[in-house]
C-alpha positions as CSV (number, residue, x, y, z in Angstrom):
1,M,-88.6,142.7,135.2
2,S,-85.2,144.3,134.9
3,L,-84.8,147.9,133.7
4,R,-83.1,146.8,130.5
5,K,-86.0,144.5,129.7
6,R,-88.5,147.3,130.4
7,I,-86.7,149.7,128.1
8,S,-86.5,147.0,125.4
9,L,-90.2,146.4,125.8
10,R,-91.1,150.0,125.3
11,N,-89.1,150.2,122.1
12,T,-90.9,147.2,120.5
13,L,-93.4,147.7,117.7
14,A,-96.0,145.7,119.6
15,F,-95.8,148.1,122.6
16,R,-96.3,151.1,120.3
17,L,-99.3,149.5,118.6
18,T,-100.8,148.8,121.9
19,L,-100.4,152.4,123.0
20,W,-102.0,153.6,119.8
21,Y,-104.9,151.2,120.2
22,A,-105.5,152.1,123.8
23,G,-105.1,155.8,123.1
24,V,-107.6,155.8,120.2
25,F,-110.1,153.8,122.3
26,T,-109.7,156.2,125.3
27,V,-110.0,159.4,123.2
28,S,-113.1,158.0,121.4
29,S,-114.7,157.0,124.6
30,C,-114.1,160.4,126.2
31,V,-115.6,162.2,123.2
32,A,-118.6,159.9,123.4
33,F,-119.0,160.6,127.1
34,L,-118.6,164.4,126.6
35,L,-121.4,164.4,123.9
36,F,-123.6,162.3,126.1
37,Y,-122.9,164.5,129.1
38,I,-123.8,167.6,127.1
39,L,-127.0,166.0,125.9
40,I,-128.1,165.0,129.5
41,T,-127.2,168.4,130.9
42,S,-129.2,170.1,128.1
43,F,-132.2,167.8,128.7
44,I,-132.1,168.4,132.5
45,R,-131.9,172.2,132.0
46,E,-134.8,172.2,129.5
47,R,-136.9,170.1,131.9
48,T,-136.2,172.5,134.8
49,D,-137.1,175.5,132.6
50,Q,-140.4,173.9,131.7
51,E,-141.2,173.3,135.3
52,L,-140.4,177.0,136.1
53,L,-142.6,178.2,133.2
54,S,-145.4,176.0,134.4
55,Q,-145.3,177.5,137.8
56,V,-145.4,181.0,136.3
57,N,-148.4,180.2,134.2
58,R,-150.3,179.2,137.4
59,F,-149.4,182.5,139.0
60,S,-150.4,184.5,135.9
61,T,-153.8,182.8,135.9
62,L,-154.1,183.5,139.6
63,L,-153.1,187.1,139.2
64,A,-155.7,187.6,136.5
65,T,-158.5,186.0,138.4
66,E,-157.9,186.9,142.1
67,G,-155.3,189.7,142.2
68,V,-151.8,190.2,143.5
69,E,-152.7,189.4,147.1
70,A,-153.7,185.9,146.1
71,V,-150.3,185.6,144.2
72,K,-148.4,186.6,147.4
73,S,-150.2,184.0,149.5
74,A,-149.8,181.3,146.8
75,A,-146.0,182.0,146.5
76,V,-145.5,181.4,150.3
77,I,-147.7,178.3,150.4
78,E,-146.1,176.7,147.3
79,A,-142.5,177.4,148.6
80,Q,-143.4,175.8,151.9
81,A,-145.0,172.8,150.2
82,A,-142.0,172.2,147.9
83,G,-139.4,173.0,150.6
84,I,-137.8,176.3,151.3
85,K,-134.5,174.8,150.2
86,K,-136.0,173.7,146.9
87,V,-137.7,176.8,145.5
88,F,-138.3,180.5,146.2
89,F,-140.4,183.3,144.8
90,R,-139.9,187.0,144.7
91,L,-142.3,189.7,143.4
92,L,-140.5,192.7,142.1
93,S,-141.4,196.2,140.9
94,L,-140.0,197.4,137.6
95,N,-137.0,199.0,139.3
96,G,-136.0,195.7,141.0
97,Q,-137.4,196.4,144.5
98,V,-138.8,193.4,146.3
99,F,-142.3,193.9,147.7
100,S,-143.2,190.3,148.5
101,S,-141.4,187.0,148.7
102,S,-141.5,183.5,150.1
103,N,-139.0,182.5,152.9
104,I,-135.6,183.3,151.4
105,S,-133.4,182.8,154.4
106,Y,-131.7,179.9,152.5
107,W,-131.4,182.1,149.3
108,R,-130.1,185.3,150.8
109,D,-126.9,185.1,148.7
110,I,-128.9,185.3,145.5
111,D,-129.3,188.9,144.3
112,I,-131.6,190.6,141.8
113,S,-130.1,190.7,138.4
114,E,-130.3,194.2,136.9
115,A,-129.3,192.8,133.5
116,A,-132.2,190.3,133.5
117,I,-134.7,193.1,134.4
118,K,-133.2,195.3,131.7
119,K,-133.8,192.5,129.1
120,L,-137.4,192.2,130.2
121,L,-138.0,195.9,129.9
122,Q,-136.5,195.8,126.4
123,G,-139.1,193.3,125.3
124,R,-137.8,189.8,126.3
125,S,-140.7,187.5,127.3
126,H,-138.5,185.8,130.0
127,V,-134.9,185.5,131.1
128,F,-133.2,182.4,132.5
129,E,-130.0,182.4,134.6
130,T,-128.0,179.7,136.4
131,M,-126.2,180.6,139.6
132,T,-124.3,178.8,142.4
133,I,-124.9,179.6,146.0
134,T,-121.7,180.5,147.8
135,D,-122.1,178.0,150.7
136,H,-123.4,175.2,148.5
137,K,-122.0,173.4,145.4
138,D,-125.4,172.9,143.8
139,E,-126.6,175.2,141.0
140,V,-129.8,177.2,141.0
141,R,-131.9,177.8,137.9
142,I,-133.6,181.3,138.1
143,L,-136.4,182.6,135.9
144,Y,-137.4,186.3,135.5
145,I,-140.7,187.1,133.9
146,L,-143.3,189.8,133.7
147,L,-146.5,188.8,135.4
148,S,-148.1,192.1,134.5
149,P,-147.0,195.4,133.1
150,S,-145.9,196.5,136.6
151,I,-144.9,193.2,138.3
152,I,-141.8,191.0,137.8
153,L,-141.7,187.5,139.2
154,Q,-138.4,185.9,140.1
155,V,-138.5,182.1,140.6
156,G,-135.6,180.0,141.7
157,Q,-135.3,176.2,141.8
158,A,-132.5,174.2,143.2
159,M,-130.9,171.6,140.9
160,E,-129.7,169.4,143.7
161,S,-131.3,166.2,142.6
162,Y,-130.0,166.7,139.1
163,S,-126.6,167.5,140.4
164,R,-126.5,164.2,142.4
165,F,-127.5,162.3,139.2
166,L,-124.7,163.9,137.2
167,D,-122.2,163.2,140.0
168,A,-123.2,159.6,140.0
169,F,-123.0,159.4,136.3
170,K,-119.4,160.8,136.4
171,E,-118.4,158.2,139.0
172,I,-119.8,155.4,137.0
173,F,-118.1,156.7,133.9
174,I,-114.7,156.9,135.6
175,T,-115.0,153.4,137.0
176,T,-116.2,151.9,133.7
177,M,-113.5,153.7,131.7
178,T,-110.7,152.5,134.0
179,F,-111.8,148.9,133.4
180,L,-112.3,149.4,129.7
181,I,-108.9,151.0,129.2
182,V,-107.2,148.1,131.0
183,F,-109.2,145.7,128.9
184,A,-108.5,147.6,125.7
185,A,-104.7,147.6,126.5
186,G,-104.8,143.8,127.0
187,V,-106.7,143.2,123.8
188,G,-104.4,145.6,121.9
189,W,-101.3,143.9,123.2
190,F,-102.6,140.5,122.1
191,M,-103.6,141.8,118.7
192,A,-100.3,143.7,118.3
193,R,-98.2,140.7,119.2
194,R,-100.1,138.5,116.8
195,A,-99.7,141.1,114.0
196,V,-96.0,141.6,114.4
197,S,-95.0,138.0,115.3
198,G,-93.8,137.3,111.8
199,V,-91.9,140.5,111.6
200,E,-90.1,139.7,114.9
201,A,-89.2,136.3,113.6
202,V,-87.6,137.7,110.5
203,T,-85.8,140.4,112.6
204,R,-84.4,137.8,114.9
205,T,-83.2,135.6,112.0
206,A,-81.6,138.5,110.3
207,Q,-79.8,139.4,113.5
208,K,-78.5,135.9,113.8
209,I,-77.3,135.8,110.2
210,T,-75.6,139.1,110.7
211,G,-73.8,137.6,113.7
212,G,-72.4,134.8,111.6
213,T,-75.0,132.0,111.9
214,L,-75.4,131.4,108.2
215,E,-77.4,128.2,108.6
216,E,-80.3,130.1,110.2
217,R,-83.7,129.9,108.5
218,V,-86.9,132.0,108.9
219,P,-89.5,129.8,110.5
220,V,-92.7,129.6,108.4
221,K,-96.0,129.2,110.3
222,A,-99.5,128.9,108.9
223,R,-102.2,130.6,111.0
224,G,-104.3,128.1,112.8
225,M,-102.0,125.2,111.9
226,R,-98.9,123.6,113.3
227,S,-95.5,124.9,112.4
228,I,-94.4,123.6,109.0
229,S,-91.3,123.9,106.9
230,L,-91.8,125.4,103.4
231,P,-89.1,125.7,100.8
232,S,-89.0,129.3,99.7
233,P,-87.1,130.7,96.7
234,S,-84.6,132.4,99.1
235,T,-84.0,129.1,100.8
236,K,-83.4,127.3,97.5
237,C,-80.9,130.1,96.5
238,W,-79.1,129.8,99.8
239,T,-78.9,126.0,99.4
240,A,-77.2,126.4,96.1
241,F,-75.0,129.3,97.3
242,K,-73.9,127.6,100.5
243,P,-71.2,125.1,99.0
244,W,-69.7,128.0,97.0
245,S,-69.6,130.1,100.2
246,Q,-67.9,127.3,102.2
247,R,-65.2,126.8,99.5
248,S,-64.5,130.5,99.4
249,K,-63.9,130.5,103.1
250,R,-61.4,127.7,102.8
């Protein structure tokens, strides 16, 4: 396609209608994806928070029945069972000093949040935080909670599996949207061409008449039927006017 034809195509009404159709479809789909993504993220975070609170409840029961030493042992065992890269536990004093923990070699970049401890001391029942490890792209959900008037428990859980799910969801969305945008552009072009076909026919006829072809007529087509010739009031007027016009030219 030559450059002149491309420029002419871009200036057509059909092309502009196609852009509008594809643009509206793309924006609507992106808004729907964003809302769905926020909903999924919120659900995943809520589920993670419930899992952390469930772990804390077990430690609270263990502390009340068997004492702090049992809690220390249970924290180490549970972290090893789940995987030291999946979860960690720290037992803190009220000033934020660690006096017991599971294996935290993988979590050494995660510090104690003084702001979270301050909120607990001010009366908050628990505090959630989301952090990202420097050497890893996955997020970590962290819970601070008072196990007793003198012991704070810090629990962290990796959101690796959820992050993989969200990454896969993004890839599927991008692939699907690419296909749908192309499909929407094709459908939009077909609908736009069908909608403006009559307008283009009138425009071409008017241009020919302006150029001196006075015998030109606007083709009349019935949708879903073969092309037919219908006498319109303008055609009748021109038929009556034509002999007078020819005599004037002579």
